[in-house]
C-alpha positions as CSV (number, residue, x, y, z in Angstrom):
1,X,2.0,-63.8,34.4
2,X,-0.7,-61.7,35.9
3,X,-1.4,-58.0,35.9
4,X,0.2,-56.3,39.0
5,X,3.0,-58.8,39.3
6,X,6.5,-57.5,39.5
7,X,9.5,-59.0,37.6
8,X,13.1,-58.3,36.9
9,X,15.0,-58.8,33.6
10,X,17.4,-57.5,31.0
11,X,16.2,-55.4,28.0
12,X,17.5,-57.4,25.1
13,X,16.6,-55.0,22.3
14,X,14.5,-51.9,21.6
15,X,12.2,-51.5,18.6
16,X,11.0,-48.1,17.3
17,X,10.0,-46.0,19.0
18,X,10.8,-47.2,22.5
19,X,9.6,-50.8,22.8
20,X,12.1,-52.7,24.8
21,X,11.8,-56.5,25.1
22,X,12.5,-58.5,28.2
23,X,12.5,-62.3,28.2
24,X,10.9,-63.9,31.2
25,X,10.9,-67.7,31.2
26,X,10.6,-67.8,27.4
27,X,7.8,-65.1,27.2
28,X,8.5,-61.7,25.7
29,X,7.4,-58.7,27.7
30,X,7.3,-55.2,26.2
31,X,8.8,-52.6,28.6
32,X,9.0,-49.1,27.2
33,X,11.5,-46.3,28.0
34,X,14.6,-48.4,28.5
35,X,18.0,-48.9,26.8
36,X,19.3,-52.2,25.5
37,X,21.3,-54.0,28.2
38,X,19.6,-52.4,31.2
39,X,18.5,-54.7,34.0
40,X,15.1,-53.4,35.0
41,X,12.3,-54.0,37.5
42,X,8.8,-53.7,36.0
43,X,5.2,-54.4,36.8
44,X,2.8,-56.2,34.4
45,X,0.1,-53.7,33.4
46,X,-1.4,-55.1,30.2
47,X,-2.0,-58.6,29.0
48,X,-4.2,-59.5,26.1
49,X,-4.0,-61.7,22.9
50,X,-0.7,-63.1,23.9
51,X,0.9,-59.6,24.2
52,X,2.3,-58.7,27.6
53,X,3.4,-55.2,28.6
54,X,5.2,-54.0,31.7
55,X,5.6,-50.6,33.2
56,X,9.2,-49.7,34.0
57,X,9.6,-49.2,37.8
58,X,13.4,-49.0,38.2
59,X,16.7,-49.4,36.4
60,X,18.6,-51.9,38.6
61,X,21.8,-52.0,36.5
62,X,23.0,-49.7,33.8
63,X,23.5,-50.9,30.2
64,X,27.0,-51.3,28.9
65,X,25.9,-48.7,26.3
66,X,25.5,-46.0,29.0
67,X,28.9,-44.5,29.0
68,X,28.0,-40.9,30.0
69,X,26.6,-39.2,33.0
70,X,23.2,-37.5,32.7
71,X,23.6,-33.9,31.4
72,X,20.4,-32.5,33.1
73,X,19.1,-32.6,36.7
74,X,15.7,-34.2,35.9
75,X,16.9,-37.3,34.1
76,X,15.5,-40.0,34.1
77,X,12.2,-38.8,35.6
78,X,11.6,-36.6,32.5
79,X,10.9,-38.6,29.4
80,X,12.1,-36.0,27.0
81,X,15.5,-37.3,26.1
82,X,15.9,-40.8,27.4
83,X,19.1,-41.7,25.5
84,X,21.4,-39.0,26.8
85,X,23.6,-41.5,28.8
86,X,24.4,-43.3,25.5
87,X,27.2,-42.0,23.2
88,X,25.8,-40.2,20.2
89,X,27.4,-42.8,17.9
90,X,25.5,-45.6,19.7
91,X,22.2,-43.6,19.5
92,X,22.6,-43.3,15.7
93,X,23.5,-47.0,15.3
94,X,20.4,-48.1,17.3
95,X,18.0,-45.7,15.4
96,X,19.4,-46.9,12.1
97,X,18.8,-50.5,13.0
98,X,15.3,-49.7,14.3
99,X,14.2,-47.9,11.1
100,X,15.8,-50.3,8.7
101,X,14.3,-53.4,10.4
102,X,10.9,-51.7,10.6
103,X,10.8,-50.8,6.9
104,X,12.2,-54.1,5.8
105,X,9.5,-56.0,7.7
106,X,6.9,-53.8,6.0
107,X,8.0,-54.4,2.4
108,X,9.3,-57.9,2.7
109,X,12.8,-59.4,2.8
110,X,12.9,-59.7,-1.0
111,X,12.6,-55.9,-1.5
112,X,15.8,-54.0,-1.5
113,X,15.6,-50.8,0.5
114,X,18.8,-49.4,-1.1
115,X,19.7,-48.3,2.4
116,X,22.2,-45.4,2.6
117,X,22.6,-45.2,6.4
118,X,21.8,-42.5,8.9
119,X,22.9,-38.9,9.0
120,X,23.6,-37.3,12.4
121,X,22.7,-33.8,13.6
122,X,25.5,-31.3,13.2
123,X,25.0,-30.4,16.9
124,X,23.9,-32.9,19.6
125,X,22.6,-30.5,22.2
126,X,20.9,-27.1,22.2
127,X,19.5,-27.8,18.8
128,X,15.8,-27.2,19.2
129,X,14.5,-23.9,17.8
130,X,11.0,-24.4,19.3
131,X,10.0,-25.7,22.7
132,X,6.6,-25.9,24.5
133,X,6.9,-25.9,28.3
134,X,4.0,-26.6,30.6
135,X,3.0,-24.9,33.9
136,X,2.0,-27.3,36.7
137,X,3.3,-28.8,39.8
138,X,5.7,-31.7,40.4
139,X,3.2,-33.3,42.8
140,X,-0.3,-32.6,43.8
141,X,-0.7,-29.2,45.4
142,X,3.1,-28.7,45.2
143,X,4.9,-25.4,44.3
144,X,4.5,-24.0,40.8
145,X,6.7,-25.7,38.2
146,X,7.4,-24.9,34.6
147,X,8.9,-27.4,32.2
148,X,8.2,-30.9,30.9
149,X,5.9,-33.7,32.0
150,X,7.2,-36.5,34.1
151,X,7.7,-39.7,32.2
152,X,4.3,-41.5,32.0
153,X,2.3,-38.7,33.5
154,X,-0.1,-36.2,32.0
155,X,-0.2,-34.1,35.2
156,X,3.1,-33.9,37.0
157,X,5.4,-31.3,35.5
158,X,9.2,-31.1,36.2
159,X,10.9,-27.7,36.1
160,X,13.3,-27.9,33.2
161,X,15.7,-25.1,34.3
162,X,18.7,-26.9,32.7
163,X,17.2,-28.7,29.7
164,X,20.0,-29.4,27.3
165,X,17.8,-29.9,24.2
166,X,17.4,-26.1,24.0
167,X,19.8,-23.2,23.9
168,X,20.8,-21.7,27.3
169,X,18.9,-18.5,26.3
170,X,15.6,-20.5,26.5
171,X,16.3,-21.9,30.0
172,X,17.2,-18.5,31.2
173,X,13.9,-17.2,30.0
174,X,12.1,-20.1,31.5
175,X,13.6,-19.4,35.0
176,X,12.7,-15.7,34.7
177,X,9.1,-16.4,33.8
178,X,8.7,-19.0,36.6
179,X,10.2,-16.7,39.2
180,X,7.9,-13.9,38.1
181,X,4.6,-15.9,38.4
182,X,5.8,-17.6,41.6
183,X,6.2,-14.2,43.2
184,X,2.8,-13.2,42.1
185,X,1.2,-16.4,43.5
186,X,-0.4,-17.2,40.1
187,X,-1.9,-20.7,39.8
188,X,-1.5,-23.2,37.0
189,X,-4.5,-24.4,34.9
190,X,-5.9,-27.7,36.1
191,X,-7.0,-29.8,33.2
192,X,-9.6,-31.8,35.0
193,X,-11.3,-29.0,36.9
194,X,-10.8,-26.5,34.0
195,X,-9.7,-23.9,36.6
196,X,-6.6,-21.8,36.9
197,X,-4.5,-19.4,34.9
198,X,-1.1,-20.5,33.7
199,X,-0.9,-23.0,30.8
200,X,2.2,-22.9,28.7
201,X,5.4,-21.1,27.8
202,X,6.2,-21.3,24.1
203,X,9.7,-20.3,23.0
204,X,11.1,-20.0,19.5
205,X,14.7,-19.1,18.7
206,X,16.4,-18.8,15.3
207,X,19.6,-20.9,15.4
208,X,21.2,-18.8,12.7
209,X,19.7,-15.4,13.6
210,X,19.6,-15.7,17.4
211,X,16.1,-14.0,17.3
212,X,13.8,-15.1,20.1
213,X,10.0,-15.1,20.5
214,X,8.5,-15.5,24.0
215,X,4.8,-16.5,24.4
216,X,3.1,-16.8,27.7
217,X,-0.1,-18.8,27.3
218,X,-2.9,-18.5,29.9
219,X,-6.6,-18.7,30.4
220,X,-8.7,-15.6,30.9
221,X,-9.5,-16.5,34.5
222,X,-7.2,-13.8,36.0
223,X,-5.4,-10.6,35.1
224,X,-1.9,-9.4,35.8
225,X,0.3,-6.5,34.8
226,X,2.9,-7.9,32.4
227,X,5.0,-4.8,32.2
228,X,7.4,-5.9,35.0
229,X,7.9,-9.3,33.2
230,X,8.7,-7.6,29.9
231,X,11.3,-5.5,31.7
232,X,12.8,-8.5,33.4
233,X,13.0,-10.5,30.1
234,X,14.6,-7.7,28.1
235,X,17.2,-7.2,30.9
236,X,18.4,-10.9,30.7
237,X,22.0,-11.3,29.5
238,X,21.3,-13.5,26.5
239,X,23.5,-14.6,23.6
240,X,20.6,-14.0,21.2
241,X,18.0,-11.2,21.2
242,X,14.3,-11.2,22.2
243,X,12.4,-9.7,19.3
244,X,8.9,-10.4,20.4
245,X,7.0,-11.0,23.7
246,X,3.3,-12.2,23.4
247,X,0.5,-13.0,25.9
248,X,-1.8,-15.6,24.3
249,X,-5.2,-16.3,25.9
250,X,-6.4,-19.8,25.4
251,X,-9.7,-21.0,27.0
252,X,-9.9,-24.3,25.1
253,X,-10.7,-27.3,27.3
254,X,-8.2,-29.4,25.4
255,X,-4.6,-29.3,26.4
256,X,-3.2,-27.8,23.2
257,X,-1.2,-24.6,22.5
258,X,-3.6,-22.4,20.5
259,X,-4.8,-18.8,20.6
260,X,-8.2,-17.3,21.2
261,X,-6.5,-13.9,21.5
262,X,-2.9,-12.8,21.1
263,X,-1.6,-9.6,22.7
264,X,1.8,-8.3,21.5
265,X,3.5,-7.0,24.7
266,X,6.8,-6.1,23.0
267,X,8.2,-6.1,19.5
268,X,6.9,-8.4,16.7
269,X,5.2,-11.8,16.4
270,X,7.8,-13.3,14.0
271,X,11.5,-14.0,13.7
272,X,13.8,-15.0,10.8
273,X,15.8,-18.1,10.2
274,X,18.2,-19.0,7.3
275,X,18.3,-22.4,5.7
276,X,20.5,-23.3,2.7
277,X,20.8,-19.7,1.7
278,X,17.1,-19.0,1.9
279,X,15.6,-16.6,4.4
280,X,12.4,-17.6,6.2
281,X,10.0,-15.5,8.3
282,X,8.5,-17.7,11.0
283,X,5.5,-16.7,13.2
284,X,4.1,-18.2,16.4
285,X,2.3,-21.2,15.0
286,X,4.1,-21.6,11.7
287,X,5.6,-25.1,11.2
288,X,9.3,-25.2,10.8
289,X,11.7,-28.1,11.3
290,X,12.7,-28.0,15.1
291,X,16.4,-28.6,14.4
292,X,17.5,-26.0,11.9
293,X,21.0,-27.4,11.3
294,X,19.8,-31.0,10.8
295,X,17.0,-29.6,8.6
296,X,19.7,-28.4,6.2
297,X,21.1,-31.9,6.1
298,X,17.6,-33.3,5.5
299,X,16.7,-30.9,2.8
300,X,20.1,-31.3,1.0
301,X,19.3,-35.0,0.8
302,X,15.8,-34.3,-0.4
303,X,17.2,-32.0,-3.1
304,X,19.7,-34.7,-4.1
305,X,17.0,-37.4,-4.2
306,X,14.7,-35.4,-6.3
307,X,17.4,-34.6,-8.9
308,X,16.7,-32.6,-12.0
309,X,13.6,-30.5,-11.8
310,X,14.3,-28.2,-14.8
311,X,11.0,-27.3,-16.6
312,X,9.0,-29.7,-14.3
313,X,5.8,-29.3,-12.4
314,X,6.4,-30.3,-8.8
315,X,3.7,-30.9,-6.1
316,X,4.9,-30.3,-2.5
317,X,2.1,-31.9,-0.4
318,X,2.0,-31.1,3.3
319,X,4.2,-28.1,2.5
320,X,4.2,-26.3,5.9
321,X,5.8,-22.9,5.4
322,X,7.0,-23.9,2.0
323,X,10.7,-24.7,2.8
324,X,11.1,-27.6,0.4
325,X,9.0,-25.8,-2.3
326,X,11.3,-22.8,-2.3
327,X,14.5,-25.0,-2.3
328,X,13.2,-26.6,-5.5
329,X,11.6,-23.6,-7.2
330,X,14.8,-22.1,-8.4
331,X,15.2,-24.8,-11.0
332,X,11.6,-26.0,-11.5
333,X,8.9,-24.8,-13.9
334,X,6.5,-24.4,-11.0
335,X,6.1,-25.8,-7.5
336,X,2.6,-26.1,-6.0
337,X,2.5,-26.5,-2.2
338,X,-0.6,-27.7,-0.4
339,X,-0.9,-27.2,3.4
340,X,-3.9,-27.4,5.7
341,X,-2.7,-24.8,8.2
342,X,-3.7,-21.4,6.8
343,X,-1.1,-19.5,8.8
344,X,1.6,-21.7,7.4
345,X,0.4,-21.0,3.9
346,X,0.4,-17.3,4.4
347,X,3.9,-17.6,5.8
348,X,5.0,-19.6,2.8
349,X,3.7,-16.9,0.4
350,X,5.6,-14.2,2.4
351,X,8.8,-16.3,2.4
352,X,8.6,-17.0,-1.3
353,X,8.3,-13.2,-1.9
354,X,11.2,-12.6,0.5
355,X,13.4,-14.9,-1.5
356,X,12.3,-13.4,-4.9
357,X,10.6,-16.6,-6.0
358,X,7.7,-16.2,-8.4
359,X,7.0,-19.8,-9.5
360,X,5.8,-21.0,-6.1
361,X,2.0,-21.3,-5.5
362,X,0.6,-22.3,-2.1
363,X,-2.9,-23.6,-1.5
364,X,-4.5,-23.7,1.9
365,X,-6.5,-26.9,2.3
366,X,-6.6,-30.6,3.1
367,X,-4.5,-32.6,0.6
368,X,-7.4,-35.1,0.4
369,X,-9.7,-32.4,-1.0
370,X,-7.2,-30.0,-2.7
371,X,-6.1,-32.7,-5.2
372,X,-9.6,-32.8,-6.6
373,X,-9.5,-29.1,-7.5
374,X,-6.0,-29.0,-9.0
375,X,-6.0,-29.1,-12.8
376,X,-2.2,-29.2,-13.1
377,X,-0.5,-32.6,-13.6
378,X,2.7,-33.0,-11.6
379,X,5.9,-34.4,-13.0
380,X,7.1,-35.3,-9.5
381,X,5.7,-35.2,-6.0
382,X,7.3,-34.5,-2.6
383,X,5.4,-35.8,0.5
384,X,6.2,-34.5,4.0
385,X,3.1,-35.5,6.0
386,X,2.5,-35.1,9.7
387,X,3.2,-37.9,12.2
388,X,0.1,-39.9,11.2
389,X,1.3,-40.2,7.7
390,X,-0.8,-39.8,4.5
391,X,-4.6,-39.9,4.8
392,X,-5.7,-43.4,3.5
393,X,-8.1,-41.8,1.1
394,X,-5.6,-39.3,-0.2
395,X,-3.0,-42.0,-1.0
396,X,-4.9,-43.4,-4.1
397,X,-5.3,-39.9,-5.5
398,X,-1.5,-39.3,-5.2
399,X,-0.7,-42.7,-6.8
400,X,-3.2,-42.0,-9.6
401,X,-0.9,-39.3,-11.0
402,X,1.6,-42.0,-11.9
403,X,4.5,-39.6,-11.6
404,X,8.0,-41.0,-12.3
405,X,9.5,-40.0,-9.0
406,X,8.1,-39.5,-5.5
407,X,10.1,-38.4,-2.4
408,X,8.5,-39.3,0.9
409,X,9.8,-37.6,4.0
410,X,8.6,-39.2,7.2
411,X,9.0,-38.0,10.8
412,X,7.4,-41.2,12.1
413,X,8.8,-44.5,10.6
414,X,5.8,-46.5,11.6
415,X,3.5,-44.4,9.4
416,X,6.0,-44.7,6.5
417,X,6.1,-48.5,7.0
418,X,2.3,-48.6,6.8
419,X,2.2,-46.6,3.5
420,X,5.1,-48.1,1.6
421,X,3.4,-51.3,0.6
422,X,0.7,-49.2,-1.2
423,X,3.4,-47.5,-3.3
424,X,5.0,-50.9,-4.2
425,X,1.6,-52.3,-5.1
426,X,1.1,-49.3,-7.5
427,X,4.3,-50.2,-9.4
428,X,6.8,-48.0,-7.6
429,X,10.3,-49.3,-6.6
430,X,12.4,-48.0,-3.7
431,X,15.5,-46.4,-5.2
432,X,17.2,-44.8,-2.2
433,X,16.5,-44.7,1.6
434,X,18.2,-43.1,4.5
435,X,17.5,-41.5,7.9
436,X,18.3,-38.2,9.4
437,X,18.5,-37.7,13.2
438,X,16.9,-34.4,13.9
439,X,16.0,-35.4,17.5
440,X,19.2,-36.3,19.3
441,X,18.7,-38.0,22.7
442,X,15.1,-38.8,21.9
443,X,13.4,-41.8,20.3
444,X,12.4,-39.9,17.2
445,X,14.0,-40.0,13.7
446,X,13.4,-38.6,10.2
447,X,13.4,-40.9,7.2
448,X,13.6,-40.2,3.4
449,X,12.6,-42.5,0.6
450,X,13.0,-42.0,-3.1
451,X,10.3,-44.0,-5.0
452,X,10.4,-44.4,-8.8
453,X,7.8,-45.9,-11.1
454,X,8.8,-49.2,-12.7
455,X,9.5,-49.1,-16.4
456,X,9.3,-52.0,-18.8
457,X,12.7,-53.4,-19.9
458,X,11.3,-54.0,-23.4
459,X,8.1,-53.9,-25.4
460,X,6.4,-56.4,-27.8
461,X,4.2,-55.0,-30.5
462,X,1.2,-57.2,-31.4
463,X,-1.3,-56.5,-34.2
464,X,-4.7,-58.0,-33.7
465,X,-7.5,-57.9,-36.4
466,X,-11.1,-58.3,-35.3
467,X,-14.0,-59.5,-37.4
468,X,-15.1,-62.7,-39.2
469,X,-12.9,-65.0,-41.2
470,X,-9.6,-66.8,-41.0
471,X,-7.0,-65.3,-38.6
472,X,-9.5,-62.8,-37.2
473,X,-10.9,-62.7,-33.7
474,X,-14.7,-62.5,-33.5
475,X,-15.8,-59.6,-31.3
476,X,-18.7,-61.6,-29.8
477,X,-16.3,-64.3,-28.5
478,X,-14.4,-61.6,-26.7
479,X,-17.6,-60.3,-25.0
480,X,-18.5,-63.8,-23.9
481,X,-15.0,-64.4,-22.4
482,X,-15.2,-61.1,-20.7
483,X,-18.5,-62.0,-19.2
484,X,-17.2,-65.4,-18.1
485,X,-14.3,-63.8,-16.3
486,X,-16.2,-60.9,-14.9
487,X,-15.6,-60.8,-11.1
488,X,-18.5,-61.7,-8.9
489,X,-20.2,-58.9,-7.0
490,X,-19.0,-58.7,-3.5
491,X,-21.7,-60.1,-1.1
492,X,-21.9,-57.8,2.0
493,X,-23.4,-58.4,5.3
494,X,-25.9,-55.7,4.6
495,X,-27.1,-57.5,1.5
496,X,-27.6,-60.7,3.5
497,X,-29.5,-58.9,6.2
498,X,-31.8,-57.1,3.8
499,X,-32.6,-60.4,2.0
500,X,-33.5,-62.1,5.2
501,X,-35.7,-59.2,6.4
502,X,-37.5,-59.0,3.1
503,X,-38.1,-62.8,2.9
504,X,-38.6,-63.9,6.5
505,X,-39.7,-60.7,8.2
506,X,-37.1,-60.6,11.0
507,X,-33.6,-59.1,11.4
508,X,-30.4,-60.9,12.1
509,X,-27.3,-59.5,13.8
510,X,-24.0,-59.3,11.8
511,X,-22.4,-61.5,14.5
512,X,-24.9,-64.3,13.7
513,X,-24.0,-64.2,10.0
514,X,-20.3,-64.3,10.9
515,X,-21.0,-67.3,13.2
516,X,-22.8,-69.3,10.5
517,X,-20.1,-68.5,8.0
518,X,-17.4,-69.6,10.5
519,X,-19.3,-72.9,11.1
520,X,-19.5,-73.5,7.4
521,X,-15.7,-73.0,7.1
522,X,-16.1,-69.9,4.8
523,X,-13.3,-67.3,4.7
524,X,-13.7,-64.4,7.1
525,X,-12.5,-60.9,6.8
526,X,-9.6,-59.8,9.0
527,X,-10.8,-57.3,11.6
528,X,-7.8,-55.9,13.4
529,X,-9.9,-53.5,15.4
530,X,-12.5,-56.1,16.5
531,X,-13.2,-56.5,20.2
532,X,-10.9,-59.3,21.4
533,X,-12.8,-60.3,24.5
534,X,-16.5,-59.8,25.3
535,X,-17.6,-58.7,28.8
536,X,-20.3,-61.4,28.6
537,X,-20.9,-64.4,26.3
538,X,-22.6,-63.6,23.1
539,X,-26.0,-65.2,22.4
540,X,-26.1,-67.7,19.5
541,X,-28.6,-67.5,16.6
542,X,-31.8,-69.7,16.9
543,X,-32.1,-72.6,14.4
544,X,-34.7,-70.6,12.5
545,X,-32.2,-67.7,12.0
546,X,-29.4,-70.2,11.1
547,X,-31.6,-71.6,8.3
548,X,-32.5,-68.1,7.1
549,X,-28.8,-67.1,6.9
550,X,-27.9,-70.3,5.0
551,X,-30.7,-69.6,2.6
552,X,-29.3,-66.2,2.0
553,X,-25.8,-67.5,1.4
554,X,-27.2,-70.0,-1.1
555,X,-29.2,-67.2,-2.8
556,X,-26.0,-65.1,-3.3
557,X,-24.0,-68.2,-4.4
558,X,-21.7,-68.0,-1.4
559,X,-22.4,-71.7,-0.7
């Protein structure tokens, strides 16, 4: 197979998140964005280290799993909800198998996941309480569009006027905003040239309250009168109610939704949502689970997994707006939440006061650094990190507490799979595991794991007497044995290079040391991020440098 070649085949299975596998003459090719059973045409676009990837060009034949017609007009060009032609039952079954297989491979077949299945969302469509739409065009220099990016493109934007992931109120607002700026002749922001005006439309809607926030995000490169837009929006026949309209100015070069300046055009910059009997005040950039009803399912499971928190100190790390902390606070001694987004922390404080909770404390800061400043010792820990998972340097600090129970909530199973072995190595066992589908029709899935610290089945008490004489153990013999079994100092490449430069007066490249070690059959460190293929052949060390490297290896007792 060569790059650029086109093939046809059937997707045999799909691994998380969307990696389909097609077998071509005994060779596996990864083709993303497909459904098991589809016959597809694809083009080879990557080939390295025995891994071949193809870009999906066309679905030639539907999968037997595709039993429904598309529910929106821009499927399948939009990559937002690629599984909408599958029944929801089949979506759940596929996601469950994906997550379970991924985690089992991470911890080993001999480790019991204590898998408890997958929980579906109470509603399949119209579940999102937050959506970021982009301004753009469907093709270069085409008419203004407002919606979601075309699958595989960072530039082309498809107008999502009938998106089924959001409530119809949101699509009505989207169409109103698009019509308004089209009539004005306003231009969208071009990311490469850094010119233009319109960037994003951010909508938030409380599922239980029906309250809606509208945010138009632009650059400062033009000025328009927003009064007519406000009037049009407030006149829309919506099921819910618009409680705030904002104009956010964002001149950042990066393509992110953020604010340099926020102007409230109407109403307020927050709305309310109710979750498991608690009321939450949510502002523009506050994190809140995007599927409110599925979040109730998720948090009910978390509360069940955590169990009894009476008179216990609980750490809620990556706490967001403090939803979990407040659900636990009513029966805990104290809950301390740590969250890096300051606005979310302020919202958490407001929400705790709103719900009459006085034993919640929220700290704004990075978990990695905040743990160093906390003097309290937790009895249990809840982890709900962002998609990238727990910071590698924060994980040892969390494990060092040695708490009996840890509940890990993950919105990206691959990050959870990466972190789980560290918990097992630290003496934790998996007690319960399940998934919750908060993102119907998409590739994403939430996973919850309860980890408990191993306890000894029994104990043996041994009395040892130190000193001289019969039946006693001499202290100096213990010191000698300890010295004999003392691990050798790790010899680094830096130590070898410094030795050679000091003794021989010249420097040697790390690659030369590695080459000599390899030639001597010495063990090499695994380097997963190493460059796999050089653009030009590497030069080899001279005989003089080879001898110097061998001398250094002898000096440090490596050979």
